[in-house]
C-alpha positions as CSV (number, residue, x, y, z in Angstrom):
1,X,91.6,55.6,93.7
2,X,88.9,54.4,91.5
3,X,86.4,54.3,94.4
4,X,87.7,57.9,95.3
5,X,87.0,59.0,91.9
6,X,83.6,57.5,91.5
7,X,82.4,59.0,94.9
8,X,83.9,62.4,93.9
9,X,83.4,62.8,90.3
10,X,82.3,66.4,90.9
11,X,85.6,67.0,92.4
12,X,87.5,65.8,89.1
13,X,84.9,67.8,86.9
14,X,85.7,71.1,89.0
15,X,89.3,70.5,88.9
16,X,89.4,70.1,85.1
17,X,87.2,73.3,84.7
18,X,89.6,75.2,86.7
19,X,92.8,74.0,85.0
20,X,92.1,73.8,81.4
21,X,91.3,77.5,80.5
22,X,94.6,78.4,82.5
23,X,96.6,75.8,80.9
24,X,95.1,76.8,77.4
25,X,95.8,80.6,77.9
26,X,99.3,80.1,79.5
27,X,100.4,77.9,76.5
28,X,99.0,80.1,74.0
29,X,100.8,83.0,75.8
30,X,104.1,81.1,75.8
31,X,103.8,80.2,72.1
32,X,102.8,83.8,71.1
33,X,106.0,85.0,72.9
34,X,108.1,82.1,71.3
35,X,109.3,81.2,75.1
36,X,110.0,77.4,74.2
37,X,111.3,76.6,77.9
38,X,108.1,77.9,79.4
39,X,106.1,76.3,76.9
40,X,107.6,72.9,77.6
41,X,107.6,73.5,81.5
42,X,103.7,74.7,81.5
43,X,102.9,71.4,79.3
44,X,104.5,68.8,81.3
45,X,104.1,70.3,84.9
46,X,100.6,70.1,86.3
47,X,100.4,72.4,89.4
48,X,96.8,72.8,89.7
49,X,97.2,75.9,87.5
50,X,99.3,77.7,89.9
51,X,102.3,78.1,87.4
52,X,100.2,78.9,84.7
53,X,98.5,81.7,86.6
54,X,102.3,82.8,87.5
55,X,103.4,82.8,84.1
56,X,100.2,84.8,82.9
57,X,100.6,87.5,85.4
58,X,104.1,87.9,86.4
59,X,106.0,86.7,83.5
60,X,103.9,87.9,80.5
61,X,102.6,90.6,83.0
62,X,98.9,90.4,81.7
63,X,96.3,92.2,83.9
64,X,93.2,90.7,84.9
65,X,91.2,93.4,82.8
66,X,92.9,92.2,79.7
67,X,92.0,88.5,80.2
68,X,88.4,89.3,81.0
69,X,88.1,91.7,78.0
70,X,89.4,88.6,75.9
71,X,86.6,86.4,77.2
72,X,84.0,89.0,76.7
73,X,85.0,89.5,73.1
74,X,84.3,85.8,72.5
75,X,81.0,85.8,73.5
């Protein structure tokens, strides 16, 4: 495993850069809607951001435009 990580460090970095924004936004949305069960599930389960994306777009029902607008306003 250590050799795999050393040889494919770029894969690890890309994975982290993909997962962290989705995880952070989903956890933030769960805390804003006071969804304790979703917050705990999102915090514990690491599904390569699939569960996080599902929560954002199907449970909270955010549109992609809303998310892009949020990131544009921060820049």
